[in-house]
N, C-alpha and C positions, 0 to 999 in steps of 0.2 A: 310220784311226789316223795320226797325224803323228809323225815321228821327227826328232830333232835330235842331233847329235853334235859334241863338241869334244875337244881334247887339251890337256893341261897338264903342269905340272912338279911341283906339290905336292898330295899326297893330303889333308893336314890341312885346307887351306883349303876344298876342295870338300866334304869330309865335315862340316866345321863348318856350312857352308851347308845341306847336305841335312838335317842333324839339327836345325837351328835353326828351320825353318819350322813354322808353326802346324799342329798335328795330324800332324806328320811321324811316320812309323812305319817302322822297319827290318823288312822282311817276308821277306827271303831273302838267299841268297848261299851261299858255300862257306867262310865264315870264322867264327872263334870269338868275335871281339870284339862287344860290344853297345853301344859308344859311339864317338864320333869319335876320341878319343885312343887307345883300345885298337886300333881298326881301323887308324889311321895307323901305329902301331908294328908291327902285323902285316903291313902292306903292305911293310915294309922287307925282309921275307923275299925277295920277288921282286926288289926293288931290288938286293939284294946279289948276285944272279945275273948282273946286267949293270950294274955301277956307272957305266959310261961312257955309258949310254943317256940320251937327252934326251927330254922330253915323253912320259913313260911313263904318264901318267894319262889314262884314257879315260872320258869322261862321255857317256852317252846318255840321252835322255829319250824316252818313248813316251806319247803322249796320245790319249785317245779323244774322239769327239764328245760333246756335252753329254748326249745321250739314251742313252749306253751306259755300262755299268759291268761290271767283272769282279771276281770274288772273289779273295782272296789266293793260293790255290793255282794258279788259272789264270794270274794275273799272273806268278807265279814260273815256271811252266812256259813261258809265252810269252817271258819275259826270258831264260831259259836257252836256248831255241831260237834267239832272236835273236842271242845272243852266239856260240853255236856256229857259226851260219851266217856270222857276221862273222869267224870264225877264232879266237875266244876259247874254245877247247875245253880248254885246260890253263892257265887263268889265275885269279888271285884276283879275286873280285868280290862286291859287295853290292848289294842292291836296296832302295830306299826308296820308300814310297808317300806322295804328298802329296795333301792335300785342301784346299789353299789357293786353288783356282780352281774354276770350274764344270765343268772337264774332269777326269775321273778319269785320273790319270797316275802314272807311276813314273819314278824316276831310277836309273840304273845307274852305279856307280863301279867301274871295273875297272883292273887293271894290264895294260899292253900287253906286259909281259915274261912269256913262257911259263915255267911251272914245270918243264916236262920238259926244255928245252934252253937256257933263258936268252935265247932270241932274241926280237926284237920282232915282234909281229903286224904284218904288212904292211898298209899303208893305201891301196894303189893302188885307184882307183875306189871308195873307201869310200862316197861319197855315192850313187852309182849302185847299188852292191850293197845298201846299206841300203834304198833305195826298193823294189828288187825283192823283198827279203826281207819287208818290211812288207806289200806287196801280197799275197804268198803267205800270210802269217800271217792277214791279214784273211779270205782265202778259207777257210783251214783252221779258223778259230775262228768263222766266221759273222758277222764284223764288217762294219760299213759300209765300203765302199770310199771312201777319202779321198785326194785328191791333195794333196801338199804344196804350200806356196806356191812352192817352187823349181820344181816340175813345172809349175804353172799359169802362173807369171809369168816364165819364162825362155824365150828362143828356143832351141829344141833343134836339134841337128845335123840336116842333111837325111837322108832315108832312105838315100841312097847312102853318106854319111859314117858313119851309124850301123851299116850293114851291114859296112863296112870295119873299123870299130873292133871290132865283135863278132867278126869273122873273125880279126883280129890277136890279140885277147884269147884266143880259143879255141886259136890256134896256140901262144901262150905257155904256156897251161895244159897242152897236150899235149906240150910240150917241142920243138915244131917251130920255136920262135922263142927266141933266146937272151935277149933283154931284153923287158920289157913295153912295149907301145906307148905312145907319148906321148899323153896326152889333148890335145885341141885347146886352143890358147891361150885361145880364147873361153870354153870350159868351165872351165878353170883360173881365169880371171879372175872368172867368175860365183861360183865356190866361194870364192875369196878374199874377195870382197865380202860373201858370205853370212856368212862367219866374222867379218868385221870389224863386221858389224851385229847380232851375236848379243845384245848388250846395248843398253840405251837410250843413245843418243848425240845430241849436237847436230851440226848439219851441219859446223861447223869441226872438231869432234873426229873425225868420219868422214874428212874430207879429210886430216887430219894422220895418222890411223891408216893410211890407204891409202898416203900418201907414205912412211911408214916401211917398208911392204912393197914399195917400189919402183914403185908405180903413179903415173903422172903424171895428175893430174886437171885438167880444164879446165872452167871455168864462166863464162858471160858474162851480162851484164844489158843489157836494152834501155834506151833513154833514159828510159823511164817507170819504170825500176827493177824490171822483171819479168824473171824468169829466161829466158834464151835456151836453156837446156838444159845437160846435163852430158855430158862424154865422158871416156874413159879411154885411157891408153896404157900398154901393159905388154909386155915382151919384144919391143920394136920393132914392135908391132902396135897399131893404133888402133881403138877401138870407140866408137860413140855409145851413149848410154844406151838409146835405142830399139832398136838392133841387138842388145843383150843381152837385152832383154825389158822389159815394163811395170814390173817392180819395181826396175829399175836406172836409170830416168829420174829427173830431179830431183823431180818431184811423186810419182813412184812410191816413191822412198826414204822419203818422209814417210808416204805412205798405207799401204804394204805392209810396211815395215821399221821403222816407228816412229821415224824420225830427226826430231828436233825442229829446226825452222828458223824463226827470227824475224828478218826482214830487218834491222830497225834494230839488233838486237844482233849479228847474224852477218856481214853483208855486208863490213864493213871487215876483220874478222878473216880471212874467206875470201880476200879479195883479197890480204892480206899473205901468207898461206900459199902462194897460187899464185905470187906473185912471188919468194918466198924458200923454195922447197921444201927445199933442202939444209940451210939454216940451221935450219929448224924441225925437220927430221928429227934433226939432231945434238942439239938441245936436248931433244927428246922422248926420244931414246935415253939421254941422261944421266939424265933423270928416271926412266925405267924401270929403269936400272941401280941408281939410288939406292934405289928401292923394293925391287928384288930383293935388294940387300944388306941392307936393313932386315928383309925377310921371312926371309932366311937367318939373320940374327943372332937373330931372334925364335925360330926353330927351335932354334938353339943354346942360347938362354936357357931354353927349355922343357925341353930335355934336361938342362941343368945343374940346373934346379929339381927335376927328378925324381931326379937322381943324388946331389946334395950331401947331402940328408938321410940317404941310405943310407950314405954315406961317413963321416958324423959319428956314426952310431949305434954 
């Protein structure tokens, strides 16, 4: 089983997507609404408990291999266990099942704000914890053991580094350490690139998105116009694509993460981005802010559309 997770700011957009897919079905959760609009209104209950919180939307997908299927009660049980293990044991959530691919899979939309105390569910080591939980669920439910693309295609810490990280994490859990240990910069960068490539992008779009996150990208071409590779610099540390893993090299981004690269279309744009990273980041941020303002206004307009008829009755 392969899992993926992202965080966002707007419930309505995610719920609209989950509801709009062909043969999508709302199969579970702990909420009363039965459509995107009703559920979005209901999620406001948890939002009101922590109005200052940002990125409160949690989206997880769990997908089985082609030859496996689960019935709805089992999917619901599995989703509930996954959320509880991830720390969502007092949170609003719904489960949608999609049949738009060859892989039987579900999507979970949850609030990161706990209903019992209004605090945000912590997300430290969430990718690592998710993989550990999924491996255990596979064993408990007799499912095929499946490595995620991140596990297979990234360079993992050495055995010594891993033992140190596990020891420090255990010390934090037991109260012997005041603050959680910092994940290695290399792993943080891998996860940042994973999140940046979650949707289908062109290579220039990926470069621009990474620049917005503060990642310096370098890419060169030979005299014959072929790629010399890609490297990244983040938090004052430099990494070649090869050192991060096969999925982070220039051809690996295309093969394993679905990044679309067409030399004639993209090379000039990439070169401009690399020469003017700050300028491009500012322009991109302006665009994002404009879109965010538009979305926010759309939410206000939706609310007015619902409220005005009641006021005029």
